[in-house]
Structures are given as structure tokens and as C-alpha cells.
N, CA, C, O and the ligand as a Tripos MOL2 file, in Angstrom:
@<TRIPOS>MOLECULE
protein
  289   287    73     0     0
PROTEIN
NO_CHARGES

@<TRIPOS>ATOM
      1 N          50.6510   53.0490  -95.5200 N.3       1 MET1
      2 CA         50.9790   51.7040  -95.0290 C.3       1 MET1
      3 C          51.7480   51.7910  -93.7160 C.2       1 MET1
      4 O          52.6650   52.5950  -93.5470 O.2       1 MET1
      5 N          51.3420   50.9490  -92.8230 N.am      2 GLN2
      6 CA         52.0460   50.9470  -91.5390 C.3       2 GLN2
      7 C          52.4210   49.5330  -91.1550 C.2       2 GLN2
      8 O          51.7200   48.5690  -91.4620 O.2       2 GLN2
      9 N          53.4920   49.4460  -90.5090 N.am      3 LYS3
     10 CA         53.8850   48.1350  -89.9940 C.3       3 LYS3
     11 C          53.3740   47.9800  -88.5730 C.2       3 LYS3
     12 O          53.3250   48.9290  -87.7900 O.2       3 LYS3
     13 N          53.0120   46.7950  -88.2850 N.am      4 ASN4
     14 CA         52.4560   46.4950  -86.9730 C.3       4 ASN4
     15 C          53.2940   45.3950  -86.3580 C.2       4 ASN4
     16 O          52.9480   44.2160  -86.4390 O.2       4 ASN4
     17 N          54.3500   45.7680  -85.7700 N.am      5 ASP5
     18 CA         55.1840   44.6990  -85.2230 C.3       5 ASP5
     19 C          55.8070   45.0980  -83.8910 C.2       5 ASP5
     20 O          55.9780   46.2780  -83.5840 O.2       5 ASP5
     21 N          56.1270   44.1120  -83.1430 N.am      6 GLU6
     22 CA         56.8400   44.2840  -81.8870 C.3       6 GLU6
     23 C          56.1220   45.1920  -80.9170 C.2       6 GLU6
     24 O          56.7560   45.9090  -80.1420 O.2       6 GLU6
     25 N          54.8130   45.1670  -80.9550 N.am      7 LYS7
     26 CA         54.0850   45.9990  -80.0050 C.3       7 LYS7
     27 C          54.2370   45.4880  -78.5850 C.2       7 LYS7
     28 O          54.3900   46.2690  -77.6460 O.2       7 LYS7
     29 N          54.1940   44.1910  -78.4350 N.am      8 SER8
     30 CA         54.1630   43.6530  -77.0780 C.3       8 SER8
     31 C          55.4400   43.9610  -76.3150 C.2       8 SER8
     32 O          55.4350   43.9960  -75.0850 O.2       8 SER8
     33 N          56.5160   44.1800  -77.0200 N.am      9 SER9
     34 CA         57.7680   44.4390  -76.3200 C.3       9 SER9
     35 C          57.7480   45.7860  -75.6270 C.2       9 SER9
     36 O          58.6170   46.0790  -74.8050 O.2       9 SER9
     37 N          56.7570   46.6100  -75.9540 N.am     10 LYS10
     38 CA         56.6750   47.9250  -75.3360 C.3      10 LYS10
     39 C          55.7160   47.9420  -74.1540 C.2      10 LYS10
     40 O          55.4870   48.9910  -73.5520 O.2      10 LYS10
     41 N          55.1750   46.8240  -73.8300 N.am     11 HIS11
     42 CA         54.1950   46.7930  -72.7590 C.3      11 HIS11
     43 C          54.8720   46.8300  -71.4070 C.2      11 HIS11
     44 O          55.9720   46.3150  -71.2060 O.2      11 HIS11
     45 N          54.1750   47.4530  -70.5090 N.am     12 LYS12
     46 CA         54.7080   47.5740  -69.1640 C.3      12 LYS12
     47 C          53.5530   47.4230  -68.1850 C.2      12 LYS12
     48 O          52.5400   48.1140  -68.2840 O.2      12 LYS12
     49 N          53.7200   46.5310  -67.2630 N.am     13 VAL13
     50 CA         52.6690   46.3410  -66.2790 C.3      13 VAL13
     51 C          52.8530   47.3910  -65.1910 C.2      13 VAL13
     52 O          53.8780   47.4310  -64.5100 O.2      13 VAL13
     53 N          51.8520   48.2280  -65.0460 N.am     14 VAL14
     54 CA         51.9900   49.3490  -64.1230 C.3      14 VAL14
     55 C          51.1970   49.1520  -62.8450 C.2      14 VAL14
     56 O          51.3820   49.8930  -61.8800 O.2      14 VAL14
     57 N          50.3390   48.1870  -62.8280 N.am     15 LEU15
     58 CA         49.5740   47.9450  -61.6160 C.3      15 LEU15
     59 C          49.2800   46.4660  -61.5190 C.2      15 LEU15
     60 O          48.9900   45.7960  -62.5100 O.2      15 LEU15
     61 N          49.3610   45.9910  -60.3300 N.am     16 PHE16
     62 CA         49.1690   44.5650  -60.1610 C.3      16 PHE16
     63 C          48.4070   44.3480  -58.8740 C.2      16 PHE16
     64 O          48.9490   44.4900  -57.7780 O.2      16 PHE16
     65 N          47.1570   44.0070  -59.0240 N.am     17 ASN17
     66 CA         46.3190   43.7660  -57.8550 C.3      17 ASN17
     67 C          46.1100   42.2740  -57.7360 C.2      17 ASN17
     68 O          45.2010   41.7020  -58.3380 O.2      17 ASN17
     69 N          46.9470   41.6700  -56.9660 N.am     18 ARG18
     70 CA         46.9460   40.2190  -56.9300 C.3      18 ARG18
     71 C          45.6540   39.6530  -56.3690 C.2      18 ARG18
     72 O          45.1600   38.6300  -56.8440 O.2      18 ARG18
     73 N          45.1100   40.3100  -55.3690 N.am     19 SER19
     74 CA         43.9210   39.7590  -54.7250 C.3      19 SER19
     75 C          42.7390   39.7130  -55.6810 C.2      19 SER19
     76 O          41.8440   38.8810  -55.5310 O.2      19 SER19
     77 N          42.7360   40.5940  -56.6500 N.am     20 GLU20
     78 CA         41.6340   40.6060  -57.6060 C.3      20 GLU20
     79 C          42.0470   40.0880  -58.9730 C.2      20 GLU20
     80 O          41.2230   39.9710  -59.8800 O.2      20 GLU20
     81 N          43.2980   39.7870  -59.1100 N.am     21 GLY21
     82 CA         43.7590   39.2500  -60.3860 C.3      21 GLY21
     83 C          43.7340   40.2710  -61.4910 C.2      21 GLY21
     84 O          43.5600   39.9210  -62.6580 O.2      21 GLY21
     85 N          43.9060   41.5320  -61.1400 N.am     22 ILE22
     86 CA         43.8220   42.5900  -62.1450 C.3      22 ILE22
     87 C          45.2040   43.1790  -62.4090 C.2      22 ILE22
     88 O          45.9820   43.4580  -61.4970 O.2      22 ILE22
     89 N          45.4600   43.3480  -63.6610 N.am     23 PHE23
     90 CA         46.6720   44.0300  -64.0730 C.3      23 PHE23
     91 C          46.2860   45.2470  -64.8880 C.2      23 PHE23
     92 O          45.2650   45.2540  -65.5760 O.2      23 PHE23
     93 N          47.0920   46.2490  -64.8030 N.am     24 ALA24
     94 CA         46.9570   47.3460  -65.7590 C.3      24 ALA24
     95 C          48.2330   47.3450  -66.5920 C.2      24 ALA24
     96 O          49.3440   47.3850  -66.0650 O.2      24 ALA24
     97 N          48.0460   47.3010  -67.8670 N.am     25 VAL25
     98 CA         49.1910   47.2370  -68.7600 C.3      25 VAL25
     99 C          49.2490   48.5130  -69.5810 C.2      25 VAL25
    100 O          48.3010   48.8740  -70.2780 O.2      25 VAL25
    101 N          50.3530   49.1620  -69.4800 N.am     26 GLU26
    102 CA         50.5180   50.3930  -70.2360 C.3      26 GLU26
    103 C          51.2830   50.0930  -71.5080 C.2      26 GLU26
    104 O          52.3490   49.4780  -71.4850 O.2      26 GLU26
    105 N          50.7270   50.5310  -72.5960 N.am     27 THR27
    106 CA         51.3860   50.2780  -73.8680 C.3      27 THR27
    107 C          51.9230   51.5770  -74.4280 C.2      27 THR27
    108 O          51.2100   52.5740  -74.5430 O.2      27 THR27
    109 N          53.1500   51.5410  -74.7580 N.am     28 GLY28
    110 CA         53.7500   52.7080  -75.3930 C.3      28 GLY28
    111 C          54.1640   52.3330  -76.7970 C.2      28 GLY28
    112 O          55.0070   51.4590  -77.0000 O.2      28 GLY28
    113 N          53.5780   52.9860  -77.7400 N.am     29 ILE29
    114 CA         53.8910   52.6550  -79.1240 C.3      29 ILE29
    115 C          54.7820   53.7510  -79.6850 C.2      29 ILE29
    116 O          54.3850   54.9070  -79.8350 O.2      29 ILE29
    117 N          55.9520   53.3500  -79.9750 N.am     30 TRP30
    118 CA         56.9560   54.3300  -80.3970 C.3      30 TRP30
    119 C          57.2130   54.2400  -81.8800 C.2      30 TRP30
    120 O          58.2830   54.6490  -82.3300 O.2      30 TRP30
    121 N          56.3400   53.7550  -82.6150 N.am     31 GLY31
    122 CA         56.5250   53.4450  -84.0290 C.3      31 GLY31
    123 C          57.4530   54.3440  -84.8170 C.2      31 GLY31
    124 O          58.2220   55.1120  -84.2390 O.2      31 GLY31
    125 N          57.3870   54.2570  -86.0620 N.am     32 GLY32
    126 CA         58.3090   55.0140  -86.8970 C.3      32 GLY32
    127 C          57.8170   56.4140  -87.1950 C.2      32 GLY32
    128 O          58.5120   57.1900  -87.8510 O.2      32 GLY32
    129 N          56.6200   56.7480  -86.7200 N.am     33 GLY33
    130 CA         56.0720   58.0630  -87.0450 C.3      33 GLY33
    131 C          56.5930   59.1630  -86.1480 C.2      33 GLY33
    132 O          57.4720   58.9300  -85.3190 O.2      33 GLY33
    133 N          56.0740   60.3200  -86.3040 N.am     34 ARG34
    134 CA         56.5330   61.4560  -85.5240 C.3      34 ARG34
    135 C          55.5990   61.7930  -84.3780 C.2      34 ARG34
    136 O          55.7640   62.8160  -83.7140 O.2      34 ARG34
    137 N          54.6620   60.9720  -84.1580 N.am     35 ARG35
    138 CA         53.6860   61.3140  -83.1400 C.3      35 ARG35
    139 C          54.1890   61.1000  -81.7280 C.2      35 ARG35
    140 O          53.4950   61.4080  -80.7590 O.2      35 ARG35
    141 N          55.3640   60.5890  -81.6160 N.am     36 GLY36
    142 CA         55.8330   60.2640  -80.2790 C.3      36 GLY36
    143 C          55.1580   59.0010  -79.8050 C.2      36 GLY36
    144 O          54.6640   58.2110  -80.6090 O.2      36 GLY36
    145 N          55.1350   58.8140  -78.5280 N.am     37 HIS37
    146 CA         54.5510   57.5710  -78.0650 C.3      37 HIS37
    147 C          53.0910   57.7680  -77.7030 C.2      37 HIS37
    148 O          52.6320   58.8700  -77.4030 O.2      37 HIS37
    149 N          52.4220   56.7060  -77.7430 N.am     38 ASN38
    150 CA         50.9890   56.7070  -77.4960 C.3      38 ASN38
    151 C          50.7270   55.8090  -76.3060 C.2      38 ASN38
    152 O          50.9580   54.6000  -76.3440 O.2      38 ASN38
    153 N          50.2480   56.4200  -75.2720 N.am     39 ARG39
    154 CA         50.0170   55.6210  -74.0710 C.3      39 ARG39
    155 C          48.5850   55.1410  -74.0100 C.2      39 ARG39
    156 O          47.6360   55.8980  -74.2150 O.2      39 ARG39
    157 N          48.4630   53.9080  -73.7320 N.am     40 GLN40
    158 CA         47.1450   53.3440  -73.5490 C.3      40 GLN40
    159 C          47.2330   52.3520  -72.4120 C.2      40 GLN40
    160 O          48.1230   51.5020  -72.3810 O.2      40 GLN40
    161 N          46.3220   52.4610  -71.4980 N.am     41 THR41
    162 CA         46.3130   51.5170  -70.3930 C.3      41 THR41
    163 C          45.0960   50.6140  -70.5190 C.2      41 THR41
    164 O          43.9640   51.0820  -70.6440 O.2      41 THR41
    165 N          45.3420   49.3630  -70.4840 N.am     42 VAL42
    166 CA         44.2500   48.4100  -70.5240 C.3      42 VAL42
    167 C          44.1620   47.6920  -69.1830 C.2      42 VAL42
    168 O          45.1520   47.5710  -68.4610 O.2      42 VAL42
    169 N          43.0080   47.2390  -68.8760 N.am     43 LYS43
    170 CA         42.8340   46.4430  -67.6690 C.3      43 LYS43
    171 C          42.7020   44.9810  -68.0450 C.2      43 LYS43
    172 O          41.9080   44.5880  -68.9000 O.2      43 LYS43
    173 N          43.4810   44.2360  -67.3960 N.am     44 LEU44
    174 CA         43.5020   42.8130  -67.6710 C.3      44 LEU44
    175 C          43.0290   42.0500  -66.4470 C.2      44 LEU44
    176 O          43.5880   42.1880  -65.3590 O.2      44 LEU44
    177 N          42.0160   41.2600  -66.6310 N.am     45 HIS45
    178 CA         41.5630   40.3830  -65.5490 C.3      45 HIS45
    179 C          42.0050   38.9840  -65.9350 C.2      45 HIS45
    180 O          41.2770   38.2330  -66.5850 O.2      45 HIS45
    181 N          43.1630   38.6720  -65.5340 N.am     46 TYR46
    182 CA         43.8180   37.4930  -66.0800 C.3      46 TYR46
    183 C          43.0670   36.2010  -65.7660 C.2      46 TYR46
    184 O          42.9160   35.3380  -66.6310 O.2      46 TYR46
    185 N          42.6060   36.0760  -64.5520 N.am     47 GLU47
    186 CA         41.9690   34.8160  -64.1630 C.3      47 GLU47
    187 C          40.6390   34.6070  -64.8750 C.2      47 GLU47
    188 O          40.2140   33.4680  -65.0690 O.2      47 GLU47
    189 N          39.9910   35.6720  -65.2580 N.am     48 LEU48
    190 CA         38.7290   35.5580  -65.9860 C.3      48 LEU48
    191 C          38.9410   35.5110  -67.4960 C.2      48 LEU48
    192 O          38.0090   35.2460  -68.2560 O.2      48 LEU48
    193 N          40.1440   35.7650  -67.9120 N.am     49 GLY49
    194 CA         40.4020   35.7790  -69.3460 C.3      49 GLY49
    195 C          39.7940   36.9900  -70.0160 C.2      49 GLY49
    196 O          39.3060   36.9090  -71.1430 O.2      49 GLY49
    197 N          39.8220   38.1120  -69.3230 N.am     50 GLU50
    198 CA         39.2260   39.3170  -69.8970 C.3      50 GLU50
    199 C          40.2610   40.4330  -69.9510 C.2      50 GLU50
    200 O          41.0860   40.6040  -69.0530 O.2      50 GLU50
    201 N          40.1810   41.1600  -71.0150 N.am     51 CYS51
    202 CA         41.0480   42.3210  -71.1590 C.3      51 CYS51
    203 C          40.2370   43.4130  -71.8100 C.2      51 CYS51
    204 O          39.3910   43.1440  -72.6630 O.2      51 CYS51
    205 N          40.4880   44.6350  -71.4160 N.am     52 SER52
    206 CA         39.6890   45.7250  -71.9600 C.3      52 SER52
    207 C          39.9680   45.9770  -73.4360 C.2      52 SER52
    208 O          39.2540   46.7490  -74.0760 O.2      52 SER52
    209 N          40.9710   45.3530  -73.9710 N.am     53 CYS53
    210 CA         41.1820   45.4660  -75.4190 C.3      53 CYS53
    211 C          40.2270   44.5660  -76.1870 C.2      53 CYS53
    212 O          40.1410   44.6570  -77.4120 O.2      53 CYS53
    213 N          39.5160   43.7040  -75.4870 N.am     54 GLN54
    214 CA         38.4870   42.8270  -76.0670 C.3      54 GLN54
    215 C          39.0400   41.6400  -76.8330 C.2      54 GLN54
    216 O          38.3010   40.7190  -77.1810 O.2      54 GLN54
    217 N          40.2790   41.6620  -77.0850 N.am     55 LYS55
    218 CA         40.8150   40.5960  -77.9210 C.3      55 LYS55
    219 C          40.8650   39.2650  -77.1760 C.2      55 LYS55
    220 O          40.6140   38.1980  -77.7350 O.2      55 LYS55
    221 N          41.1900   39.3730  -75.9250 N.am     56 TYR56
    222 CA         41.3520   38.1660  -75.1190 C.3      56 TYR56
    223 C          40.0410   37.3850  -75.0690 C.2      56 TYR56
    224 O          40.0180   36.1900  -75.3640 O.2      56 TYR56
    225 N          38.9730   38.0420  -74.7040 N.am     57 GLN57
    226 CA         37.7160   37.3260  -74.5680 C.3      57 GLN57
    227 C          37.0790   36.9930  -75.9160 C.2      57 GLN57
    228 O          36.3540   36.0050  -76.0370 O.2      57 GLN57
    229 N          37.3440   37.7980  -76.8990 N.am     58 ASN58
    230 CA         36.7380   37.5230  -78.1990 C.3      58 ASN58
    231 C          37.4160   36.3740  -78.9290 C.2      58 ASN58
    232 O          36.7600   35.5440  -79.5570 O.2      58 ASN58
    233 N          38.7180   36.3420  -78.8370 N.am     59 GLU59
    234 CA         39.4350   35.3450  -79.6150 C.3      59 GLU59
    235 C          39.9010   34.1690  -78.7820 C.2      59 GLU59
    236 O          40.3950   33.1710  -79.3080 O.2      59 GLU59
    237 N          39.7380   34.3010  -77.4710 N.am     60 ARG60
    238 CA         40.1380   33.2130  -76.5700 C.3      60 ARG60
    239 C          41.6260   32.9130  -76.6670 C.2      60 ARG60
    240 O          42.0890   31.8060  -76.3930 O.2      60 ARG60
    241 N          42.3380   33.9260  -77.0620 N.am     61 ILE61
    242 CA         43.7860   33.7860  -77.1280 C.3      61 ILE61
    243 C          44.3810   34.8870  -76.2550 C.2      61 ILE61
    244 O          43.9750   36.0440  -76.3570 O.2      61 ILE61
    245 N          45.3180   34.5460  -75.4170 N.am     62 PRO62
    246 CA         45.9270   35.6050  -74.6090 C.3      62 PRO62
    247 C          46.4880   36.7050  -75.4950 C.2      62 PRO62
    248 O          47.3250   36.4630  -76.3640 O.2      62 PRO62
    249 N          46.0090   37.9160  -75.2530 N.am     63 CYS63
    250 CA         46.5180   39.0340  -76.0300 C.3      63 CYS63
    251 C          47.8910   39.4280  -75.5090 C.2      63 CYS63
    252 O          48.3950   38.8480  -74.5480 O.2      63 CYS63
    253 N          48.4710   40.3930  -76.1360 N.am     64 SER64
    254 CA         49.8270   40.7800  -75.7420 C.3      64 SER64
    255 C          49.8500   41.3190  -74.3220 C.2      64 SER64
    256 O          50.8690   41.2200  -73.6380 O.2      64 SER64
    257 N          48.7460   41.8860  -73.8750 N.am     65 HIS65
    258 CA         48.6710   42.3740  -72.5000 C.3      65 HIS65
    259 C          48.6860   41.2090  -71.5210 C.2      65 HIS65
    260 O          49.3500   41.2430  -70.4850 O.2      65 HIS65
    261 N          47.9320   40.1760  -71.8850 N.am     66 ALA66
    262 CA         47.8940   39.0030  -71.0280 C.3      66 ALA66
    263 C          49.2780   38.3620  -70.9150 C.2      66 ALA66
    264 O          49.6780   37.8900  -69.8500 O.2      66 ALA66
    265 N          49.9690   38.3580  -71.9970 N.am     67 LEU67
    266 CA         51.3120   37.7900  -71.9840 C.3      67 LEU67
    267 C          52.2400   38.6090  -71.0950 C.2      67 LEU67
    268 O          53.1150   38.0690  -70.4180 O.2      67 LEU67
    269 N          52.0320   39.8990  -71.1120 N.am     68 ALA68
    270 CA         52.8560   40.7640  -70.2680 C.3      68 ALA68
    271 C          52.5410   40.5270  -68.8000 C.2      68 ALA68
    272 O          53.4360   40.5120  -67.9540 O.2      68 ALA68
    273 N          51.2560   40.3420  -68.5060 N.am     69 GLY69
    274 CA         50.8660   40.1110  -67.1210 C.3      69 GLY69
    275 C          51.2720   38.7470  -66.6130 C.2      69 GLY69
    276 O          51.5650   38.5680  -65.4310 O.2      69 GLY69
    277 N          51.2870   37.8160  -67.4950 N.am     70 ARG70
    278 CA         51.6080   36.4590  -67.0750 C.3      70 ARG70
    279 C          53.0630   36.3170  -66.6610 C.2      70 ARG70
    280 O          53.4240   35.4200  -65.8990 O.2      70 ARG70
    281 N          53.8650   37.1880  -67.1590 N.am     71 GLY71
    282 CA         55.2860   37.0910  -66.8400 C.3      71 GLY71
    283 C          55.6210   37.4490  -65.3980 C.2      71 GLY71
    284 O          56.7570   37.2530  -64.9660 O.2      71 GLY71
    285 N          54.6710   37.9600  -64.6580 N.am     72 LEU72
    286 CA         54.9530   38.3580  -63.2900 C.3      72 LEU72
    287 C          54.8600   37.1860  -62.3280 C.2      72 LEU72
    288 O          55.0700   37.3550  -61.1270 O.2      72 LEU72
    289 ZN         44.6240   42.9730  -74.1250 Zn       73 ZN73
@<TRIPOS>BOND
     1     1     2 1
     2     2     3 1
     3     3     4 2
     4     3     5 am
     5     5     6 1
     6     6     7 1
     7     7     8 2
     8     7     9 am
     9     9    10 1
    10    10    11 1
    11    11    12 2
    12    11    13 am
    13    13    14 1
    14    14    15 1
    15    15    16 2
    16    15    17 am
    17    17    18 1
    18    18    19 1
    19    19    20 2
    20    19    21 am
    21    21    22 1
    22    22    23 1
    23    23    24 2
    24    23    25 am
    25    25    26 1
    26    26    27 1
    27    27    28 2
    28    27    29 am
    29    29    30 1
    30    30    31 1
    31    31    32 2
    32    31    33 am
    33    33    34 1
    34    34    35 1
    35    35    36 2
    36    35    37 am
    37    37    38 1
    38    38    39 1
    39    39    40 2
    40    39    41 am
    41    41    42 1
    42    42    43 1
    43    43    44 2
    44    43    45 am
    45    45    46 1
    46    46    47 1
    47    47    48 2
    48    47    49 am
    49    49    50 1
    50    50    51 1
    51    51    52 2
    52    51    53 am
    53    53    54 1
    54    54    55 1
    55    55    56 2
    56    55    57 am
    57    57    58 1
    58    58    59 1
    59    59    60 2
    60    59    61 am
    61    61    62 1
    62    62    63 1
    63    63    64 2
    64    63    65 am
    65    65    66 1
    66    66    67 1
    67    67    68 2
    68    67    69 am
    69    69    70 1
    70    70    71 1
    71    71    72 2
    72    71    73 am
    73    73    74 1
    74    74    75 1
    75    75    76 2
    76    75    77 am
    77    77    78 1
    78    78    79 1
    79    79    80 2
    80    79    81 am
    81    81    82 1
    82    82    83 1
    83    83    84 2
    84    83    85 am
    85    85    86 1
    86    86    87 1
    87    87    88 2
    88    87    89 am
    89    89    90 1
    90    90    91 1
    91    91    92 2
    92    91    93 am
    93    93    94 1
    94    94    95 1
    95    95    96 2
    96    95    97 am
    97    97    98 1
    98    98    99 1
    99    99   100 2
   100    99   101 am
   101   101   102 1
   102   102   103 1
   103   103   104 2
   104   103   105 am
   105   105   106 1
   106   106   107 1
   107   107   108 2
   108   107   109 am
   109   109   110 1
   110   110   111 1
   111   111   112 2
   112   111   113 am
   113   113   114 1
   114   114   115 1
   115   115   116 2
   116   115   117 am
   117   117   118 1
   118   118   119 1
   119   119   120 2
   120   119   121 am
   121   121   122 1
   122   122   123 1
   123   123   124 2
   124   123   125 am
   125   125   126 1
   126   126   127 1
   127   127   128 2
   128   127   129 am
   129   129   130 1
   130   130   131 1
   131   131   132 2
   132   131   133 am
   133   133   134 1
   134   134   135 1
   135   135   136 2
   136   135   137 am
   137   137   138 1
   138   138   139 1
   139   139   140 2
   140   139   141 am
   141   141   142 1
   142   142   143 1
   143   143   144 2
   144   143   145 am
   145   145   146 1
   146   146   147 1
   147   147   148 2
   148   147   149 am
   149   149   150 1
   150   150   151 1
   151   151   152 2
   152   151   153 am
   153   153   154 1
   154   154   155 1
   155   155   156 2
   156   155   157 am
   157   157   158 1
   158   158   159 1
   159   159   160 2
   160   159   161 am
   161   161   162 1
   162   162   163 1
   163   163   164 2
   164   163   165 am
   165   165   166 1
   166   166   167 1
   167   167   168 2
   168   167   169 am
   169   169   170 1
   170   170   171 1
   171   171   172 2
   172   171   173 am
   173   173   174 1
   174   174   175 1
   175   175   176 2
   176   175   177 am
   177   177   178 1
   178   178   179 1
   179   179   180 2
   180   179   181 am
   181   181   182 1
   182   182   183 1
   183   183   184 2
   184   183   185 am
   185   185   186 1
   186   186   187 1
   187   187   188 2
   188   187   189 am
   189   189   190 1
   190   190   191 1
   191   191   192 2
   192   191   193 am
   193   193   194 1
   194   194   195 1
   195   195   196 2
   196   195   197 am
   197   197   198 1
   198   198   199 1
   199   199   200 2
   200   199   201 am
   201   201   202 1
   202   202   203 1
   203   203   204 2
   204   203   205 am
   205   205   206 1
   206   206   207 1
   207   207   208 2
   208   207   209 am
   209   209   210 1
   210   210   211 1
   211   211   212 2
   212   211   213 am
   213   213   214 1
   214   214   215 1
   215   215   216 2
   216   215   217 am
   217   217   218 1
   218   218   219 1
   219   219   220 2
   220   219   221 am
   221   221   222 1
   222   222   223 1
   223   223   224 2
   224   223   225 am
   225   225   226 1
   226   226   227 1
   227   227   228 2
   228   227   229 am
   229   229   230 1
   230   230   231 1
   231   231   232 2
   232   231   233 am
   233   233   234 1
   234   234   235 1
   235   235   236 2
   236   235   237 am
   237   237   238 1
   238   238   239 1
   239   239   240 2
   240   239   241 am
   241   241   242 1
   242   242   243 1
   243   243   244 2
   244   243   245 am
   245   245   246 1
   246   246   247 1
   247   247   248 2
   248   247   249 am
   249   249   250 1
   250   250   251 1
   251   251   252 2
   252   251   253 am
   253   253   254 1
   254   254   255 1
   255   255   256 2
   256   255   257 am
   257   257   258 1
   258   258   259 1
   259   259   260 2
   260   259   261 am
   261   261   262 1
   262   262   263 1
   263   263   264 2
   264   263   265 am
   265   265   266 1
   266   266   267 1
   267   267   268 2
   268   267   269 am
   269   269   270 1
   270   270   271 1
   271   271   272 2
   272   271   273 am
   273   273   274 1
   274   274   275 1
   275   275   276 2
   276   275   277 am
   277   277   278 1
   278   278   279 1
   279   279   280 2
   280   279   281 am
   281   281   282 1
   282   282   283 1
   283   283   284 2
   284   283   285 am
   285   285   286 1
   286   286   287 1
   287   287   288 2
@<TRIPOS>SUBSTRUCTURE
     1 MET1         2 RESIDUE 1 A MET
     2 GLN2         6 RESIDUE 1 A GLN
     3 LYS3        10 RESIDUE 1 A LYS
     4 ASN4        14 RESIDUE 1 A ASN
     5 ASP5        18 RESIDUE 1 A ASP
     6 GLU6        22 RESIDUE 1 A GLU
     7 LYS7        26 RESIDUE 1 A LYS
     8 SER8        30 RESIDUE 1 A SER
     9 SER9        34 RESIDUE 1 A SER
    10 LYS10       38 RESIDUE 1 A LYS
    11 HIS11       42 RESIDUE 1 A HIS
    12 LYS12       46 RESIDUE 1 A LYS
    13 VAL13       50 RESIDUE 1 A VAL
    14 VAL14       54 RESIDUE 1 A VAL
    15 LEU15       58 RESIDUE 1 A LEU
    16 PHE16       62 RESIDUE 1 A PHE
    17 ASN17       66 RESIDUE 1 A ASN
    18 ARG18       70 RESIDUE 1 A ARG
    19 SER19       74 RESIDUE 1 A SER
    20 GLU20       78 RESIDUE 1 A GLU
    21 GLY21       82 RESIDUE 1 A GLY
    22 ILE22       86 RESIDUE 1 A ILE
    23 PHE23       90 RESIDUE 1 A PHE
    24 ALA24       94 RESIDUE 1 A ALA
    25 VAL25       98 RESIDUE 1 A VAL
    26 GLU26      102 RESIDUE 1 A GLU
    27 THR27      106 RESIDUE 1 A THR
    28 GLY28      110 RESIDUE 1 A GLY
    29 ILE29      114 RESIDUE 1 A ILE
    30 TRP30      118 RESIDUE 1 A TRP
    31 GLY31      122 RESIDUE 1 A GLY
    32 GLY32      126 RESIDUE 1 A GLY
    33 GLY33      130 RESIDUE 1 A GLY
    34 ARG34      134 RESIDUE 1 A ARG
    35 ARG35      138 RESIDUE 1 A ARG
    36 GLY36      142 RESIDUE 1 A GLY
    37 HIS37      146 RESIDUE 1 A HIS
    38 ASN38      150 RESIDUE 1 A ASN
    39 ARG39      154 RESIDUE 1 A ARG
    40 GLN40      158 RESIDUE 1 A GLN
    41 THR41      162 RESIDUE 1 A THR
    42 VAL42      166 RESIDUE 1 A VAL
    43 LYS43      170 RESIDUE 1 A LYS
    44 LEU44      174 RESIDUE 1 A LEU
    45 HIS45      178 RESIDUE 1 A HIS
    46 TYR46      182 RESIDUE 1 A TYR
    47 GLU47      186 RESIDUE 1 A GLU
    48 LEU48      190 RESIDUE 1 A LEU
    49 GLY49      194 RESIDUE 1 A GLY
    50 GLU50      198 RESIDUE 1 A GLU
    51 CYS51      202 RESIDUE 1 A CYS
    52 SER52      206 RESIDUE 1 A SER
    53 CYS53      210 RESIDUE 1 A CYS
    54 GLN54      214 RESIDUE 1 A GLN
    55 LYS55      218 RESIDUE 1 A LYS
    56 TYR56      222 RESIDUE 1 A TYR
    57 GLN57      226 RESIDUE 1 A GLN
    58 ASN58      230 RESIDUE 1 A ASN
    59 GLU59      234 RESIDUE 1 A GLU
    60 ARG60      238 RESIDUE 1 A ARG
    61 ILE61      242 RESIDUE 1 A ILE
    62 PRO62      246 RESIDUE 1 A PRO
    63 CYS63      250 RESIDUE 1 A CYS
    64 SER64      254 RESIDUE 1 A SER
    65 HIS65      258 RESIDUE 1 A HIS
    66 ALA66      262 RESIDUE 1 A ALA
    67 LEU67      266 RESIDUE 1 A LEU
    68 ALA68      270 RESIDUE 1 A ALA
    69 GLY69      274 RESIDUE 1 A GLY
    70 ARG70      278 RESIDUE 1 A ARG
    71 GLY71      282 RESIDUE 1 A GLY
    72 LEU72      286 RESIDUE 1 A LEU
    73 ZN73       289 GROUP 0 **** ****
């Protein structure tokens, strides 16, 4: 059993291409395990509502990456 919480608080926007509306969001998951952190970079095309995690376009809800990008 694993808990899935507070992931978005670990997100960090590492690239911001304003002219193209693209963000790269790096996620570091530091969970309770011993694996250390897990880096994953997703590409977010905020204006198109697309994110490489697929959640944004599939569910039509801003994913945690989108929320991180929107804060800029
Ligand atoms: Zn996403």
C-alpha cells in the first residue's frame, strides 16, 4: 500500500518558453520509501491544454503540472 499525496508540492518548473507557451515541470517524488527521489520531466503546453502526462487533455482538468505552470 502506498500513499499518494502532496505530489504537486514537489513540482518545480525548470523551463519556461513563453513564446511557445511551453513549460517543463520537474517532479521529484520523495515519498516514504528508500528509493530516493524520482525525477520526471513533463512538457506542458499550457495554452493548448496539453501535458505529456496525458491527464490534462484526457480529463480536461488542469493536472498538477499545469497548476505549477500557471503560478508563474
Ligand atoms: Zn501533467
